[in-house]
C-alpha positions as CSV (number, residue, x, y, z in Angstrom):
1,X,0.0,0.0,0.0
2,X,1.3,3.4,-0.9
3,X,2.2,5.7,2.0
4,X,0.1,8.8,2.6
5,X,2.9,10.4,4.6
6,X,6.6,9.8,3.7
7,X,9.4,11.5,5.7
8,X,12.9,10.9,4.3
9,X,16.2,11.7,5.9
10,X,14.8,14.8,7.6
11,X,17.1,17.3,9.3
12,X,16.2,20.6,10.9
13,X,18.7,23.0,12.3
14,X,18.0,26.1,14.4
15,X,20.3,29.0,15.3
16,X,20.1,29.7,19.1
17,X,18.7,33.2,19.8
18,X,17.3,33.7,16.3
19,X,13.7,34.8,16.4
20,X,11.0,33.1,14.3
21,X,8.4,34.9,12.3
22,X,5.9,36.9,14.3
23,X,2.6,38.4,13.5
24,X,3.0,42.0,12.4
25,X,1.5,44.7,10.3
26,X,1.5,44.9,6.5
27,X,3.8,48.0,6.8
28,X,6.3,46.1,8.9
29,X,6.3,43.2,6.4
30,X,7.0,45.6,3.4
31,X,9.8,47.4,5.4
32,X,11.5,44.2,6.3
33,X,11.2,42.9,2.7
34,X,12.8,46.2,1.4
35,X,15.6,46.1,4.0
36,X,16.5,42.4,3.5
37,X,18.7,42.8,0.4
38,X,20.7,45.6,2.0
39,X,21.3,43.5,5.1
40,X,22.6,40.7,2.9
41,X,24.9,43.0,1.0
42,X,26.3,44.4,4.2
43,X,26.8,41.0,5.7
44,X,24.6,41.9,8.6
45,X,22.0,39.2,9.0
46,X,21.4,39.8,12.7
47,X,22.6,36.3,13.6
48,X,26.3,36.9,14.4
49,X,28.1,33.7,15.5
50,X,25.2,32.1,17.3
51,X,25.4,28.5,18.2
52,X,23.3,26.1,16.2
53,X,21.4,22.9,17.2
54,X,19.9,20.1,15.3
55,X,16.2,19.7,16.3
56,X,15.8,16.8,13.9
57,X,18.5,14.5,12.7
58,X,18.0,11.9,9.9
59,X,14.4,11.1,10.7
60,X,12.7,8.7,8.3
61,X,9.3,6.9,8.4
62,X,6.2,6.2,6.5
63,X,2.5,6.2,7.5
64,X,0.0,4.2,5.6
65,X,-3.6,5.5,4.8
66,X,-5.9,5.0,7.7
67,X,-3.0,4.5,10.2
68,X,-3.1,6.2,13.7
69,X,0.5,6.8,14.8
70,X,1.5,8.2,18.2
71,X,4.6,10.4,18.5
72,X,6.1,10.3,22.0
73,X,9.2,11.8,23.7
74,X,10.3,14.3,26.3
75,X,10.0,18.1,25.9
76,X,12.6,19.2,23.4
77,X,12.8,15.8,21.7
78,X,11.8,17.3,18.3
79,X,8.1,16.3,18.2
80,X,6.6,19.7,17.6
81,X,9.4,20.6,15.1
82,X,8.6,17.4,13.2
83,X,4.9,18.3,13.1
84,X,5.6,21.8,11.9
85,X,7.8,20.5,9.1
86,X,5.1,18.0,8.0
87,X,2.5,20.8,8.1
88,X,4.8,23.0,5.9
89,X,5.0,25.6,8.7
90,X,8.8,25.4,8.7
91,X,11.2,24.3,6.0
92,X,13.5,21.3,6.6
93,X,17.3,22.0,6.5
94,X,17.8,18.7,4.6
95,X,15.5,15.9,3.6
96,X,11.9,15.9,2.4
97,X,8.3,15.3,3.4
98,X,5.8,13.9,0.9
99,X,2.0,14.1,1.6
100,X,-0.6,12.4,-0.6
101,X,-3.7,13.9,0.8
102,X,-5.1,17.1,2.2
103,X,-3.8,17.9,5.7
104,X,-5.3,19.7,8.8
105,X,-3.0,20.4,11.7
106,X,-3.8,21.2,15.3
107,X,-0.5,22.4,16.8
108,X,0.1,25.1,19.3
109,X,-2.4,27.9,20.1
110,X,-2.1,30.6,17.4
111,X,-1.4,28.2,14.5
112,X,-3.9,28.3,11.6
113,X,-6.3,31.1,12.6
114,X,-6.1,34.8,11.8
115,X,-6.4,36.8,15.0
116,X,-8.3,39.7,13.4
117,X,-11.0,37.4,11.9
118,X,-14.0,36.1,13.8
119,X,-14.6,32.5,14.7
120,X,-17.1,32.2,11.9
121,X,-14.7,33.7,9.3
122,X,-11.8,31.5,10.5
123,X,-13.9,28.3,10.0
124,X,-14.5,29.2,6.4
125,X,-10.8,30.3,5.9
126,X,-9.5,27.0,7.3
127,X,-12.0,25.1,5.1
128,X,-10.8,27.1,2.0
129,X,-7.2,26.4,2.9
130,X,-8.0,22.7,3.0
131,X,-9.5,23.0,-0.5
132,X,-13.1,22.7,0.5
133,X,-16.0,24.4,-1.3
134,X,-18.3,26.7,0.6
135,X,-21.2,24.3,0.3
136,X,-19.1,21.6,2.0
137,X,-18.2,23.9,4.9
138,X,-21.9,25.0,5.2
139,X,-22.8,21.3,5.7
140,X,-20.3,21.0,8.6
141,X,-20.8,24.4,10.1
142,X,-23.5,23.6,12.7
143,X,-21.7,20.4,13.8
144,X,-18.4,22.4,14.3
145,X,-20.0,25.1,16.4
146,X,-22.0,22.6,18.5
147,X,-18.8,20.6,19.2
148,X,-16.8,23.7,20.2
149,X,-19.7,25.0,22.4
150,X,-18.9,28.6,21.3
151,X,-22.1,29.6,19.5
152,X,-22.3,32.9,21.4
153,X,-18.8,34.0,20.4
154,X,-18.7,33.1,16.7
155,X,-18.8,36.7,15.5
156,X,-16.1,37.8,18.0
157,X,-12.5,38.1,16.6
158,X,-10.5,35.2,17.9
159,X,-7.8,37.5,19.3
160,X,-10.2,38.0,22.2
161,X,-10.7,34.3,22.8
162,X,-9.0,32.6,25.8
163,X,-6.5,29.9,25.0
164,X,-9.2,27.3,26.0
165,X,-11.8,28.8,23.6
166,X,-9.2,29.0,20.9
167,X,-8.2,25.4,21.1
168,X,-11.8,24.2,21.3
169,X,-12.7,25.9,18.1
170,X,-9.4,24.8,16.5
171,X,-10.0,21.2,17.4
172,X,-13.6,21.3,16.2
173,X,-12.5,22.8,12.8
174,X,-9.5,20.4,12.3
175,X,-11.4,17.3,13.2
176,X,-14.7,18.0,11.3
177,X,-13.5,19.4,8.0
178,X,-12.6,15.9,6.8
179,X,-8.9,16.1,6.0
180,X,-7.2,12.9,4.8
181,X,-4.4,13.5,7.3
182,X,-4.8,15.0,10.8
183,X,-1.9,16.2,12.9
184,X,-2.8,16.7,16.6
185,X,-0.1,18.0,19.0
186,X,-1.0,17.8,22.7
187,X,-4.6,18.9,22.3
188,X,-5.4,17.5,25.7
189,X,-3.2,20.1,27.4
190,X,-6.1,22.7,27.1
191,X,-9.7,22.4,28.2
192,X,-11.6,20.8,31.1
193,X,-11.8,17.1,31.6
194,X,-15.2,16.8,29.9
195,X,-13.9,18.5,26.7
196,X,-10.7,16.4,26.8
197,X,-12.8,13.3,26.8
198,X,-14.9,14.7,24.0
199,X,-11.7,15.3,21.9
200,X,-10.4,11.7,22.5
201,X,-13.8,10.4,21.4
202,X,-13.8,12.5,18.2
203,X,-10.2,11.4,17.4
204,X,-11.3,7.8,17.8
205,X,-14.2,8.4,15.4
206,X,-11.9,10.1,12.9
207,X,-9.6,7.1,13.0
208,X,-12.5,4.7,12.6
209,X,-13.5,6.5,9.4
210,X,-10.2,5.5,7.8
211,X,-8.5,8.8,8.0
212,X,-4.8,9.1,8.9
213,X,-3.9,10.6,12.3
214,X,-0.5,11.5,13.8
215,X,-0.9,12.2,17.5
216,X,1.7,13.8,19.8
217,X,0.9,13.4,23.5
218,X,2.4,13.0,26.9
219,X,-0.7,11.1,28.0
220,X,0.5,7.5,27.6
221,X,-3.0,6.1,28.4
222,X,-4.4,8.1,25.4
223,X,-1.5,7.0,23.1
224,X,-2.1,3.4,24.1
225,X,-5.8,3.5,23.5
226,X,-5.7,5.4,20.2
227,X,-2.5,4.4,18.4
228,X,-1.6,0.8,17.4
229,X,1.9,2.1,16.3
230,X,4.1,4.7,17.9
231,X,7.4,6.5,17.2
232,X,9.7,7.6,20.1
233,X,11.8,10.7,19.4
234,X,14.8,11.4,21.6
235,X,17.1,14.4,21.0
236,X,15.8,14.8,17.4
237,X,16.3,11.2,16.4
238,X,14.1,8.1,16.3
239,X,14.9,6.1,19.3
240,X,12.3,3.3,18.6
241,X,9.3,2.6,16.4
242,X,6.9,-0.3,16.4
243,X,3.9,-1.6,18.4
244,X,2.8,1.1,20.8
245,X,2.8,-1.1,23.9
246,X,6.5,-2.0,23.6
247,X,7.6,1.5,22.5
248,X,5.8,3.1,25.4
249,X,7.4,0.6,27.9
250,X,10.8,1.3,26.5
251,X,10.2,5.1,26.7
252,X,8.9,4.9,30.2
253,X,11.8,2.9,31.4
254,X,14.1,5.8,30.4
255,X,11.7,8.7,31.1
256,X,11.0,7.7,34.6
257,X,14.5,7.9,36.0
258,X,14.4,10.2,39.0
259,X,14.5,14.0,38.2
260,X,14.2,15.8,41.5
261,X,15.7,19.2,40.8
262,X,15.7,21.3,37.6
263,X,16.9,24.9,37.2
264,X,16.7,27.3,34.2
265,X,19.0,30.3,34.8
266,X,18.1,32.5,31.8
267,X,14.5,33.9,31.7
268,X,14.8,34.4,27.9
269,X,15.4,30.6,27.2
270,X,13.6,29.0,30.1
271,X,10.5,27.0,29.3
272,X,7.3,29.1,29.1
273,X,6.1,32.0,27.0
274,X,5.8,35.8,27.0
275,X,3.6,35.7,30.1
276,X,5.3,33.2,32.4
277,X,8.5,31.1,32.4
278,X,9.8,28.5,34.8
279,X,12.9,29.3,36.9
280,X,13.1,26.0,38.9
281,X,11.2,22.9,40.0
282,X,12.4,20.8,42.8
283,X,11.4,18.3,45.5
284,X,12.3,19.4,49.0
285,X,12.6,17.7,52.4
286,X,14.8,14.8,51.3
287,X,17.1,15.0,54.4
288,X,20.1,17.3,55.2
289,X,22.1,15.9,52.3
290,X,19.2,16.1,49.8
291,X,19.5,12.4,49.1
292,X,17.1,10.8,51.6
293,X,14.7,8.4,49.9
294,X,11.1,9.2,49.5
295,X,9.0,6.6,51.2
296,X,5.2,6.0,51.6
297,X,5.5,7.8,54.9
298,X,7.3,10.9,53.6
299,X,5.7,14.3,53.2
300,X,6.7,15.5,49.8
301,X,7.3,19.2,49.3
302,X,7.3,20.4,45.7
303,X,8.6,23.9,45.0
304,X,8.2,25.9,41.8
305,X,10.0,29.2,41.0
306,X,8.7,31.2,38.0
307,X,9.0,34.5,36.4
308,X,5.8,36.5,35.8
309,X,6.1,39.1,33.0
310,X,2.7,40.6,33.7
311,X,2.0,43.3,36.3
312,X,-0.1,41.9,39.2
313,X,-1.5,39.1,37.0
314,X,-4.0,36.6,38.6
315,X,-2.2,33.3,37.9
316,X,-2.9,29.9,39.2
317,X,-0.7,26.7,39.2
318,X,-2.1,23.2,38.8
319,X,0.0,20.2,39.6
320,X,-0.9,17.1,37.6
321,X,0.4,13.8,39.0
322,X,0.7,10.6,36.9
323,X,2.1,7.1,37.4
324,X,4.9,6.0,35.2
325,X,2.4,4.1,33.1
326,X,0.5,7.4,32.4
327,X,-2.4,6.8,34.8
328,X,-3.8,10.1,36.1
329,X,-3.5,10.1,39.9
330,X,-4.9,13.6,40.7
331,X,-4.7,17.3,39.9
332,X,-4.4,20.0,42.6
333,X,-4.7,23.7,42.0
334,X,-3.3,26.7,43.9
335,X,-6.2,28.9,43.0
336,X,-5.6,32.1,41.0
337,X,-3.7,34.7,43.0
338,X,-2.4,38.1,42.1
339,X,1.3,37.7,41.3
340,X,3.8,40.6,41.1
341,X,5.9,41.1,38.0
342,X,9.2,39.3,38.7
343,X,10.3,36.0,40.3
344,X,7.7,34.2,42.3
345,X,7.6,30.9,44.3
346,X,4.8,28.4,45.0
347,X,5.2,25.4,47.2
348,X,2.7,22.5,47.5
349,X,2.8,19.5,49.9
350,X,1.7,15.9,49.4
351,X,1.1,14.3,52.8
352,X,2.8,11.1,54.0
353,X,0.8,7.9,53.8
354,X,-1.0,9.0,50.7
355,X,0.9,7.6,47.7
356,X,1.7,4.0,47.2
357,X,5.1,2.8,46.2
358,X,6.0,3.4,42.5
359,X,7.3,6.0,40.1
360,X,5.4,9.3,39.7
361,X,5.6,12.0,37.1
362,X,4.7,15.7,37.7
363,X,3.3,18.0,35.1
364,X,2.9,21.7,36.0
365,X,0.3,24.0,34.4
366,X,-0.1,27.8,34.7
367,X,-3.7,29.0,34.5
368,X,-5.1,32.4,33.9
369,X,-8.8,33.3,33.5
370,X,-9.8,29.6,33.8
371,X,-7.7,28.8,30.7
372,X,-4.3,27.1,30.3
373,X,-1.5,29.7,30.0
374,X,1.4,27.2,29.8
375,X,1.9,23.5,30.5
376,X,5.2,21.8,31.1
377,X,4.9,18.0,31.0
378,X,7.2,15.7,33.0
379,X,8.9,18.5,34.8
380,X,9.9,16.2,37.8
381,X,10.0,12.4,38.3
382,X,10.3,10.8,41.7
383,X,10.1,7.3,43.2
384,X,8.2,6.3,46.4
385,X,9.6,3.3,48.3
386,X,7.5,1.1,50.6
387,X,9.0,0.9,54.1
388,X,5.8,-0.1,55.7
389,X,4.8,-3.8,55.3
390,X,1.4,-4.8,56.6
391,X,1.9,-8.0,58.7
392,X,3.0,-10.8,56.3
393,X,2.3,-8.9,53.1
394,X,5.4,-8.9,50.9
395,X,4.1,-7.9,47.5
396,X,3.2,-4.4,46.3
397,X,0.2,-3.0,48.1
398,X,-2.6,-2.8,45.6
399,X,-3.7,0.5,44.2
400,X,-2.2,3.9,43.3
401,X,-2.7,5.4,46.7
402,X,-2.4,3.8,50.1
403,X,-3.7,6.3,52.6
404,X,-3.6,5.6,56.3
405,X,-7.2,6.0,57.3
406,X,-8.7,6.2,60.7
407,X,-10.8,3.2,61.7
408,X,-13.2,3.3,64.7
409,X,-14.3,0.1,66.2
410,X,-17.6,0.0,68.1
411,X,-19.9,-2.7,69.5
412,X,-23.4,-1.8,68.5
413,X,-25.2,-4.6,70.3
414,X,-23.4,-7.1,72.6
415,X,-24.6,-10.6,72.3
416,X,-25.9,-12.3,75.5
417,X,-23.8,-14.9,77.1
418,X,-24.8,-18.5,76.8
419,X,-24.3,-19.0,80.5
């Protein structure tokens, strides 16, 4: 069977510190176009001797029509760069991508919609870009707006949408306009639990209709349920490819090595965006030498330092905890508080005798106006050891949590003696 997506010997190089294209005015675009030849003639390209990195190195694979393929890997592994190259948003440095069908992509917030146009206008614009006639879009229009649950805001420019509203509409458009190939990059990072479940259901329906789906996610449970085959990217290269269950197991074995302390010194390159960036994430209270093991009895202190670039912004943090297998344990939010512009700190505690033994992965999410502002998956990884054995029980205690609960024994009615 002929491939619908073919990636051959793909390389992508970036120059550190170089800024990508930004949304600007027509006047700015014309001025930049006029100045460009003069910059080249003078040898001033604004790049200097900046260091370069390879975001992708010799990546090759094929996807057959109707396949659903998961793309997994740590932050910075090259997943989003790969998707942007497949979607023709960025040009490869070397190699090529061949597509044999019309493609819709749901990448980061801001990709694919024009901020000055309304939700209604962007639906028709995206359909036109996909090569659809107006009559085709008309037939799907009500279904798209019902799915996105944004009927009241259809005639509002999308630049006024929250990130959650934006992604809801973007997913509805991308999944309903019947592309042959659908790229989805971490759509489940935005939206409430009900909408996330709705998205997964729609992706399953798209796959069952025989369309091709490439799905990037840190949610291993979603990858396992939707994708028979997966590709693991590590440092811009394919580390493994094959049946999802085995690829995920191999990835988790490497990904769940303990990461208890991470620091990013430079606020310009630290993970985040123009509103907020992480400075540090660490697990505290591990003894005087910082190496004491975490046990089922330990209270776990998790500390986050972050820069806020907004003045007195109401920001909230949400901690998402997963098992190594990708099972969602819980989410806990700080509540939105006014944060001063500058470096801030938030500390959260997980009580002792709550978690069972095992390996746990922390994802941190910044929230503003009930919408996701920035999400950093797998920011910390820690292991809980079992030092409490119940009588003669030597295996792992069943369950994800093992709280110490208070039991009260009472005799309600005492039986009469036989004597």
